[in-house]
C-alpha positions in Angstrom: 4.2 -10.9 -15.3 6.7 -8.1 -15.9 7.1 -5.2 -13.6 8.9 -1.8 -13.5 9.3 -0.4 -10.0 9.5 3.4 -9.7 12.2 5.2 -7.7 9.8 6.1 -4.8 9.6 2.5 -3.9 12.3 0.3 -2.4 14.5 -2.0 -4.6 13.5 -4.8 -2.2 10.0 -4.7 -3.9 11.6 -5.6 -7.2 13.6 -8.4 -5.5 10.4 -9.7 -3.9 8.7 -9.8 -7.3 11.7 -11.6 -8.9 11.7 -14.1 -6.0 8.0 -14.7 -6.7 8.8 -15.7 -10.3 8.2 -12.4 -12.0 10.4 -10.3 -14.3 11.0 -7.1 -12.3 13.2 -4.1 -12.9 13.7 -1.2 -10.5 14.6 2.3 -11.8 17.9 1.8 -9.9 18.8 -0.8 -12.6 18.2 1.5 -15.5 21.0 3.5 -17.2 19.8 6.8 -15.7 18.9 5.0 -12.4 16.5 6.9 -10.2 16.8 10.0 -12.4 15.0 8.2 -15.3 12.4 10.6 -16.6 8.7 9.6 -16.4 8.5 9.7 -20.2 11.2 7.0 -20.4 9.4 4.9 -17.8 6.2 5.1 -19.8 8.0 4.2 -23.0 9.7 1.2 -21.3 6.4 0.1 -19.8 4.6 0.2 -23.2 7.5 -1.4 -25.2 8.1 -4.3 -22.8 4.5 -4.5 -21.5 5.6 -4.0 -17.9 3.3 -3.0 -15.1 4.6 0.2 -13.6 4.4 0.3 -9.8 4.5 3.9 -8.5 3.3 6.3 -5.8 3.4 9.1 -8.3 -0.1 10.3 -9.2 1.2 11.9 -12.4 1.2 8.3 -13.9 -2.5 8.0 -12.8 -3.5 10.9 -15.1 -1.1 9.8 -17.8 -2.6 6.4 -17.9 -6.2 7.6 -17.9 -5.6 10.2 -20.6 -3.0 8.5 -22.8 -2.9 4.8 -21.8 0.7 5.3 -20.7 2.1 3.4 -18.8 0.9 0.1 -20.3 -0.5 -0.9 -16.9 -0.2 0.9 -13.6 -0.3 -0.3 -10.0 -0.7 2.9 -8.0 0.5 2.6 -4.4 -1.7 4.8 -2.1 -0.3 3.7 1.3 1.0 7.1 2.5 4.1 7.0 4.6 4.9 3.5 5.5 8.2 1.8 6.5 9.9 -0.4 4.0 9.5 -3.6 6.1 5.8 -2.9 6.6 5.3 -2.0 3.0 7.0 -5.2 1.8 4.8 -7.3 4.2 1.7 -5.5 3.0 2.6 -6.0 -0.7 3.5 -9.7 -0.2 0.1 -10.3 1.6 -1.8 -8.6 -1.2 0.3 -10.0 -4.1 -2.3 -12.6 -5.2 -5.1 -10.0 -5.3 -2.8 -7.6 -7.1 -2.0 -10.2 -9.8 -5.7 -11.1 -10.2 -6.7 -7.4 -10.5 -4.0 -6.8 -13.1 -5.4 -9.6 -15.2 -8.7 -7.7 -15.7 -7.7 -4.1 -15.3 -5.0 -1.7 -16.6 -5.1 0.5 -13.5 -5.0 -1.0 -10.0 -4.7 0.8 -6.7 -3.2 -0.6 -3.5 -3.8 1.0 -0.2 -3.3 -0.3 3.3 -6.5 -2.3 3.4 -7.3 -3.4 -0.1 -6.5 -3.8 -3.8 -9.0 -2.4 -6.3 -9.2 -2.4 -10.1 -10.0 1.2 -11.3 -9.8 1.0 -15.1 
């Protein structure tokens, strides 16, 4: 699966996904780096069929109203340290992948993964 990790999340998430056999890009890797506009992230997600992983609820509404980004994993963990977040994400990765197979909008919180749309 292909992923695009938003600036609000650590580059180590992208490295975890790559190490797990996925194609992952962090906004830090893009020409405008973490200043890449949301519109450009949506466009890249659609063009390359990448799942956008973000904490930004603006993408939630954009996806529901305009189906942009292509697929969205919305992170709703609140404030959490990077190490704890990576551990949580790694533990839930199989459920995340399963949910993304059947849904275009998936939410991850500290306890669960759920398909929304």
